[in-house]
C-alpha positions in Angstrom: -228.0 118.7 134.4 -229.1 116.7 137.0 -231.7 117.2 139.8 -231.0 116.4 143.4 -233.5 117.7 146.2 -234.7 117.5 149.9 -237.9 115.7 150.4 -239.6 116.9 153.7 -242.8 118.7 155.2 -242.5 122.6 155.5 -239.0 122.7 154.4 -238.3 126.3 153.7 -236.3 126.8 156.6 -234.2 124.1 155.3 -229.9 124.4 155.0 -229.9 121.8 152.2 -230.6 123.7 149.1 -228.3 126.6 150.2 -225.5 124.4 151.0 -225.7 122.3 147.9 -226.7 125.3 145.5 -223.5 127.5 146.6 -221.4 124.3 146.3 -222.3 123.2 142.5 -222.3 127.2 141.8 -218.4 127.1 143.1 -217.0 124.1 142.1 -219.1 124.4 138.5 -221.0 121.1 138.9 -223.8 120.1 136.3 -226.3 119.7 139.4 -229.2 121.6 140.8 -231.1 121.0 144.2 -234.5 122.0 145.2 -237.1 121.2 147.7 -239.5 119.2 147.2 -242.5 119.6 150.0 -244.7 117.0 150.3 -247.6 117.1 152.8 -248.0 113.3 152.5 -245.2 110.7 151.9 -247.5 109.3 149.2 -247.2 112.1 146.9 -243.5 110.7 146.9 -244.1 108.3 143.9 -245.7 110.1 141.6 -242.6 112.6 141.7 -240.3 109.8 140.8 -242.6 108.4 138.4 -242.5 111.8 136.8 -239.6 112.9 136.7 -236.4 110.7 135.1 -233.9 113.1 135.4 -233.7 113.2 139.6 -230.6 111.6 140.6 -231.0 111.6 144.3 -232.7 112.7 147.4 -231.9 113.8 150.9 -234.5 112.9 153.8 -235.8 114.8 156.5 -238.6 115.6 159.1 -241.0 113.6 159.2 -240.4 111.1 156.7 -237.3 109.4 157.3 -238.9 106.5 158.2 -242.1 106.9 156.1 -240.1 106.6 152.8 -238.6 103.0 153.4 -241.4 101.0 152.2 -240.9 103.4 148.7 -237.5 101.9 148.1 -236.2 99.2 146.4 -233.0 98.6 148.8 -231.7 99.7 152.1 -227.6 99.9 153.0 -226.7 97.9 155.8 -226.2 100.9 158.0 -229.9 102.3 157.1 -231.2 98.9 157.4 -229.9 98.8 161.1 -230.8 102.3 162.1 -234.2 102.0 160.5 -234.3 105.5 159.1 -233.1 106.9 155.7 -231.8 110.4 155.0 -230.1 109.9 151.5 -231.4 108.2 148.2 -229.6 107.5 145.4 -231.7 106.4 141.9 -229.9 104.2 139.5 -230.1 104.5 136.3 -232.7 101.4 135.4 -234.6 103.4 138.5 -233.8 101.4 141.5 -234.1 103.5 144.5 -231.1 102.8 147.8 -231.8 104.4 151.3 -228.5 105.3 153.0 -228.2 107.2 156.9 -225.7 109.7 156.8 -226.9 111.2 159.8 -225.4 108.7 162.3 -221.9 109.5 160.5 -222.7 113.5 161.0 -223.7 113.4 164.2 -220.6 111.3 165.5 -217.9 113.3 163.9 -219.6 116.6 165.4 -220.2 115.3 168.8 -217.0 113.6 169.5 -214.9 116.9 170.2 -217.3 117.9 173.1 -217.0 114.3 175.0 -215.3 113.8 178.5 -215.0 111.2 180.2 -217.9 111.7 182.7 -220.3 111.5 179.5 -221.4 107.8 180.2 -225.2 108.3 179.6 -227.2 110.1 177.4 -230.6 111.2 177.0 -232.4 111.4 173.7 -235.4 114.1 173.6 -237.7 112.2 170.7 -238.4 108.8 168.8 -238.6 110.0 165.3 -236.4 108.9 162.5 -233.6 111.4 163.6 -233.4 109.7 166.9 -232.3 106.5 165.6 -229.3 107.5 163.7 -228.4 109.6 167.0 -229.2 105.8 169.1 -227.0 104.2 166.5 -224.0 106.6 166.7 -224.1 106.7 170.8 -223.8 102.8 170.5 -220.6 103.1 168.4 -219.5 105.9 170.7 -220.1 103.3 173.8 -222.6 105.9 175.7 -225.5 104.1 177.0 -228.9 105.8 176.3 -232.6 106.4 177.0 -235.7 107.8 175.0 -237.7 110.7 176.6 -241.0 110.8 174.8 -244.4 112.5 175.1 -246.3 109.2 175.7 -245.4 105.7 177.3 -244.4 103.5 174.5 -242.5 100.9 174.4 -238.4 101.2 174.3 -239.3 104.3 176.0 -237.9 104.8 179.6 -239.2 108.2 180.3 -241.8 110.7 179.4 -241.1 114.3 179.8 -243.6 114.6 183.0 -241.5 111.8 184.6 -238.2 113.4 184.4 -236.8 114.2 187.4 -233.9 116.6 188.6 -232.0 113.0 189.4 -232.5 111.8 185.9 -231.0 115.0 184.9 -228.0 114.8 187.1 -227.8 110.7 186.2 -227.8 111.7 182.1 -225.0 114.5 181.7 -225.7 114.1 177.7 -228.9 115.6 176.4 -229.9 115.8 172.7 -232.9 117.6 171.3 -234.2 114.8 168.2 -237.4 117.1 168.1 -238.3 119.9 166.0 -239.3 122.0 169.2 -237.5 125.1 168.6 -237.4 125.5 164.9 -237.7 128.7 163.4 -240.1 130.7 163.5 -241.3 128.9 166.9 -237.8 129.9 168.7 -239.8 130.6 171.9 -240.2 127.0 172.6 -238.4 124.4 173.9 -238.5 120.4 175.3 -240.2 120.1 178.7 -237.0 118.7 180.9 -236.1 120.1 184.4 -233.7 122.8 183.1 -232.7 124.0 186.5 -231.1 120.7 187.3 -228.4 121.3 184.4 -224.7 121.8 185.6 -221.5 122.6 183.7 -220.9 118.8 183.6 -223.5 118.6 181.1 -223.7 118.6 177.1 -226.5 119.4 175.3 -226.6 118.7 171.5 -229.6 120.1 169.5 -230.2 119.1 165.8 -231.8 121.9 165.1 -229.5 125.0 163.3 -232.5 127.2 162.8 -232.1 129.5 165.4 -228.0 129.1 165.8 -228.8 129.1 169.5 -232.4 127.5 170.4 -233.9 127.8 173.7 -233.5 124.4 174.7 -229.4 125.4 174.1 -229.6 128.6 175.8 -231.1 127.4 179.1 -228.2 124.8 179.2 -225.6 127.7 178.2 -227.2 130.0 181.2 -226.2 126.9 183.7 -222.6 126.5 182.6 -223.0 123.4 179.8 -221.6 122.7 177.0 -223.8 123.3 173.8 -223.5 123.0 170.3 -226.2 123.1 167.3 -226.6 120.8 164.6 -224.7 122.8 161.6 -222.0 120.8 161.7 -223.7 117.6 162.2 -225.6 118.5 158.7 -222.6 119.6 156.7 -221.0 116.4 157.5 -224.1 114.4 156.3 -224.2 116.4 153.6 -220.9 116.0 152.1 -221.2 112.3 153.1 -224.1 112.4 151.0 -222.4 114.1 148.3 -219.8 111.1 148.0 -222.6 108.6 147.7 -224.5 110.3 145.0 -221.2 111.1 143.3 -220.4 107.1 143.4 -223.4 106.3 141.5 -223.4 109.1 138.7 
Protein backbone atom coordinates (compact mmCIF):
# COMPACT_ATOMS: atom_id res chain seq x y z
CA UNK A 1 0.00 0.00 0.00
CA UNK A 2 1.51 3.32 -1.12
CA UNK A 3 0.75 6.42 0.93
CA UNK A 4 -0.05 9.76 -0.67
CA UNK A 5 -1.05 12.92 1.10
CA UNK A 6 -1.56 16.64 1.39
CA UNK A 7 0.90 19.09 2.96
CA UNK A 8 -0.53 22.31 4.33
CA UNK A 9 -1.47 24.24 7.46
CA UNK A 10 -4.85 23.82 9.19
CA UNK A 11 -6.15 21.62 6.35
CA UNK A 12 -8.95 19.63 7.98
CA UNK A 13 -11.36 21.39 5.56
CA UNK A 14 -9.50 20.08 2.48
CA UNK A 15 -11.14 18.45 -0.50
CA UNK A 16 -8.16 16.28 -1.46
CA UNK A 17 -8.36 13.56 1.19
CA UNK A 18 -12.02 12.80 0.53
CA UNK A 19 -11.58 13.00 -3.24
CA UNK A 20 -8.64 10.62 -3.47
CA UNK A 21 -9.85 8.22 -0.76
CA UNK A 22 -13.13 7.82 -2.63
CA UNK A 23 -11.28 7.33 -5.92
CA UNK A 24 -8.93 4.69 -4.48
CA UNK A 25 -11.78 2.80 -2.81
CA UNK A 26 -14.10 2.81 -5.83
CA UNK A 27 -11.33 1.78 -8.24
CA UNK A 28 -9.80 -0.69 -5.74
CA UNK A 29 -6.36 0.91 -6.03
CA UNK A 30 -3.55 0.08 -3.57
CA UNK A 31 -3.14 3.64 -2.25
CA UNK A 32 -4.10 5.61 0.83
CA UNK A 33 -4.38 9.39 1.15
CA UNK A 34 -3.95 11.43 4.33
CA UNK A 35 -3.47 14.97 5.57
CA UNK A 36 -0.03 16.00 6.81
CA UNK A 37 -0.85 19.15 8.75
CA UNK A 38 2.30 21.18 9.44
CA UNK A 39 2.66 24.32 11.51
CA UNK A 40 6.02 24.93 9.83
CA UNK A 41 7.46 23.74 6.52
CA UNK A 42 10.64 22.65 8.34
CA UNK A 43 8.63 19.61 9.52
CA UNK A 44 8.62 18.30 5.93
CA UNK A 45 12.16 16.92 5.98
CA UNK A 46 11.46 14.84 9.10
CA UNK A 47 8.28 13.47 7.53
CA UNK A 48 10.10 12.31 4.39
CA UNK A 49 13.09 10.92 6.30
CA UNK A 50 10.89 8.89 8.66
CA UNK A 51 8.51 7.36 6.13
CA UNK A 52 9.81 5.58 3.02
CA UNK A 53 6.36 4.30 2.05
CA UNK A 54 5.13 7.73 0.89
CA UNK A 55 4.96 8.00 -2.90
CA UNK A 56 3.97 11.62 -3.36
CA UNK A 57 2.26 14.74 -2.03
CA UNK A 58 -0.09 17.53 -2.91
CA UNK A 59 0.86 20.92 -1.47
CA UNK A 60 -1.54 23.65 -0.43
CA UNK A 61 -1.55 27.02 1.36
CA UNK A 62 0.81 28.33 2.67
CA UNK A 63 3.64 26.10 1.42
CA UNK A 64 3.49 26.14 -2.40
CA UNK A 65 6.59 28.32 -2.58
CA UNK A 66 8.24 27.39 0.74
CA UNK A 67 8.44 23.71 -0.29
CA UNK A 68 10.77 24.35 -3.23
CA UNK A 69 14.12 24.37 -1.32
CA UNK A 70 13.29 20.87 0.01
CA UNK A 71 12.98 19.37 -3.49
CA UNK A 72 15.72 17.91 -5.69
CA UNK A 73 14.24 19.22 -8.95
CA UNK A 74 11.29 20.97 -10.60
CA UNK A 75 9.63 20.27 -13.90
CA UNK A 76 9.82 23.12 -16.43
CA UNK A 77 6.33 24.49 -15.79
CA UNK A 78 6.76 24.58 -12.00
CA UNK A 79 10.12 26.30 -12.51
CA UNK A 80 8.53 29.02 -14.65
CA UNK A 81 5.63 29.49 -12.23
CA UNK A 82 7.73 29.44 -9.07
CA UNK A 83 5.24 27.38 -7.09
CA UNK A 84 4.57 23.67 -6.55
CA UNK A 85 1.38 21.80 -5.68
CA UNK A 86 2.38 18.22 -6.59
CA UNK A 87 5.45 16.20 -5.59
CA UNK A 88 6.69 12.79 -6.72
CA UNK A 89 9.19 10.67 -4.80
CA UNK A 90 11.29 8.33 -6.94
CA UNK A 91 12.48 4.88 -5.87
CA UNK A 92 15.86 6.38 -4.93
CA UNK A 93 14.26 9.13 -2.84
CA UNK A 94 14.48 12.02 -5.29
CA UNK A 95 11.72 14.62 -4.83
CA UNK A 96 10.43 16.44 -7.91
CA UNK A 97 7.94 19.31 -7.93
CA UNK A 98 5.15 20.01 -10.42
CA UNK A 99 2.34 22.53 -10.76
CA UNK A 100 -1.09 21.27 -11.83
CA UNK A 101 -2.99 24.34 -10.50
CA UNK A 102 -2.37 26.20 -13.76
CA UNK A 103 -3.90 23.34 -15.76
CA UNK A 104 -6.92 23.08 -13.44
CA UNK A 105 -7.59 26.82 -13.49
CA UNK A 106 -7.21 27.23 -17.25
CA UNK A 107 -9.54 24.31 -17.97
CA UNK A 108 -12.19 25.43 -15.48
CA UNK A 109 -12.32 29.16 -16.35
CA UNK A 110 -12.24 28.74 -20.14
CA UNK A 111 -15.99 28.01 -20.61
CA UNK A 112 -16.88 31.28 -18.83
CA UNK A 113 -14.66 33.59 -20.87
CA UNK A 114 -16.20 36.08 -23.32
CA UNK A 115 -14.58 38.44 -25.81
CA UNK A 116 -14.72 41.38 -23.39
CA UNK A 117 -12.79 39.46 -20.71
CA UNK A 118 -9.44 40.95 -21.70
CA UNK A 119 -8.04 42.05 -18.31
CA UNK A 120 -7.99 40.38 -14.90
CA UNK A 121 -7.32 41.36 -11.31
CA UNK A 122 -5.57 38.70 -9.24
CA UNK A 123 -6.38 39.13 -5.55
CA UNK A 124 -3.39 37.88 -3.55
CA UNK A 125 0.27 37.26 -4.32
CA UNK A 126 0.93 33.81 -2.82
CA UNK A 127 1.85 30.53 -4.53
CA UNK A 128 -1.65 29.95 -5.91
CA UNK A 129 -1.68 33.36 -7.62
CA UNK A 130 1.50 32.52 -9.53
CA UNK A 131 -0.16 29.54 -11.23
CA UNK A 132 -3.17 31.72 -12.08
CA UNK A 133 -0.89 34.36 -13.63
CA UNK A 134 0.83 31.69 -15.72
CA UNK A 135 -2.53 30.40 -17.01
CA UNK A 136 -3.80 33.92 -17.80
CA UNK A 137 -0.70 34.52 -19.92
CA UNK A 138 -1.51 31.35 -21.87
CA UNK A 139 -5.09 32.59 -22.30
CA UNK A 140 -3.79 35.97 -23.54
CA UNK A 141 -5.51 37.86 -20.71
CA UNK A 142 -3.63 40.81 -19.24
CA UNK A 143 -3.55 40.89 -15.45
CA UNK A 144 -2.45 42.88 -12.43
CA UNK A 145 -2.09 41.92 -8.77
CA UNK A 146 -3.94 43.34 -5.77
CA UNK A 147 -2.25 43.05 -2.38
CA UNK A 148 -2.62 44.40 1.15
CA UNK A 149 0.75 46.13 0.90
CA UNK A 150 2.75 47.89 -1.79
CA UNK A 151 5.47 45.66 -3.23
CA UNK A 152 7.38 45.08 -6.43
CA UNK A 153 5.19 43.74 -9.24
CA UNK A 154 1.93 44.75 -7.51
CA UNK A 155 -0.07 47.50 -9.19
CA UNK A 156 -2.91 47.88 -6.67
CA UNK A 157 -3.47 47.68 -2.95
CA UNK A 158 -6.99 47.04 -1.66
CA UNK A 159 -7.04 50.61 -0.34
CA UNK A 160 -6.14 52.07 -3.75
CA UNK A 161 -8.69 50.18 -5.90
CA UNK A 162 -11.29 52.50 -7.45
CA UNK A 163 -14.63 51.97 -9.17
CA UNK A 164 -12.89 52.78 -12.45
CA UNK A 165 -10.34 50.02 -11.85
CA UNK A 166 -13.12 47.50 -11.27
CA UNK A 167 -14.82 48.66 -14.47
CA UNK A 168 -11.53 48.29 -16.35
CA UNK A 169 -10.85 44.70 -15.23
CA UNK A 170 -13.78 42.48 -16.11
CA UNK A 171 -12.27 39.31 -14.58
CA UNK A 172 -11.57 39.18 -10.83
CA UNK A 173 -9.92 36.12 -9.29
CA UNK A 174 -9.66 35.52 -5.55
CA UNK A 175 -6.42 33.66 -4.79
CA UNK A 176 -6.49 34.48 -1.07
CA UNK A 177 -7.91 32.22 1.67
CA UNK A 178 -10.26 35.03 2.78
CA UNK A 179 -13.78 33.60 3.05
CA UNK A 180 -12.79 29.96 3.54
CA UNK A 181 -14.86 27.96 6.03
CA UNK A 182 -15.33 28.69 8.93
CA UNK A 183 -14.73 32.41 8.18
CA UNK A 184 -17.59 32.58 5.69
CA UNK A 185 -18.61 36.17 6.51
CA UNK A 186 -15.29 37.53 5.25
CA UNK A 187 -14.34 38.59 1.73
CA UNK A 188 -11.58 40.58 0.00
CA UNK A 189 -12.10 44.32 0.41
CA UNK A 190 -12.85 45.56 -3.12
CA UNK A 191 -15.53 48.00 -4.46
CA UNK A 192 -18.25 45.39 -5.12
CA UNK A 193 -20.80 48.09 -5.99
CA UNK A 194 -18.84 48.71 -9.24
CA UNK A 195 -19.28 45.11 -10.47
CA UNK A 196 -21.66 44.62 -13.41
CA UNK A 197 -23.17 41.81 -15.47
CA UNK A 198 -20.10 42.04 -17.72
CA UNK A 199 -17.84 40.78 -14.93
CA UNK A 200 -16.63 37.28 -14.18
CA UNK A 201 -15.68 36.48 -10.58
CA UNK A 202 -13.68 33.31 -9.93
CA UNK A 203 -12.86 32.14 -6.40
CA UNK A 204 -10.25 29.43 -5.80
CA UNK A 205 -12.11 28.64 -2.56
CA UNK A 206 -14.67 25.80 -2.77
CA UNK A 207 -15.75 25.55 0.87
CA UNK A 208 -18.23 27.19 1.21
CA UNK A 209 -19.62 26.56 -2.27
CA UNK A 210 -20.62 30.22 -2.59
CA UNK A 211 -18.28 32.57 -0.76
CA UNK A 212 -19.26 36.09 0.21
CA UNK A 213 -16.97 37.29 -2.62
CA UNK A 214 -18.98 35.29 -5.17
CA UNK A 215 -22.35 36.18 -3.65
CA UNK A 216 -21.64 39.90 -3.90
CA UNK A 217 -20.66 39.45 -7.55
CA UNK A 218 -23.76 37.37 -8.28
CA UNK A 219 -25.98 40.03 -6.68
CA UNK A 220 -24.62 42.50 -9.26
CA UNK A 221 -25.34 40.12 -12.16
CA UNK A 222 -21.78 38.87 -12.65
CA UNK A 223 -20.94 35.33 -13.77
CA UNK A 224 -19.33 33.41 -10.90
CA UNK A 225 -17.43 30.18 -10.35
CA UNK A 226 -15.87 28.59 -7.29
CA UNK A 227 -12.70 26.48 -7.30
CA UNK A 228 -14.24 23.00 -7.11
CA UNK A 229 -13.86 22.11 -10.79
CA UNK A 230 -10.34 23.51 -10.78
CA UNK A 231 -9.52 21.19 -7.89
CA UNK A 232 -10.93 18.17 -9.68
CA UNK A 233 -8.92 18.92 -12.82
CA UNK A 234 -5.68 19.58 -10.94
CA UNK A 235 -6.19 16.45 -8.80
CA UNK A 236 -6.62 14.21 -11.84
CA UNK A 237 -3.54 15.78 -13.43
CA UNK A 238 -1.59 15.11 -10.20
CA UNK A 239 -2.81 11.50 -10.24
CA UNK A 240 -1.49 11.05 -13.81
CA UNK A 241 1.90 12.41 -12.74
CA UNK A 242 2.09 10.11 -9.70
CA UNK A 243 0.91 7.12 -11.70
CA UNK A 244 3.64 7.59 -14.29
CA UNK A 245 6.30 7.32 -11.58
CA UNK A 246 5.09 4.23 -9.67
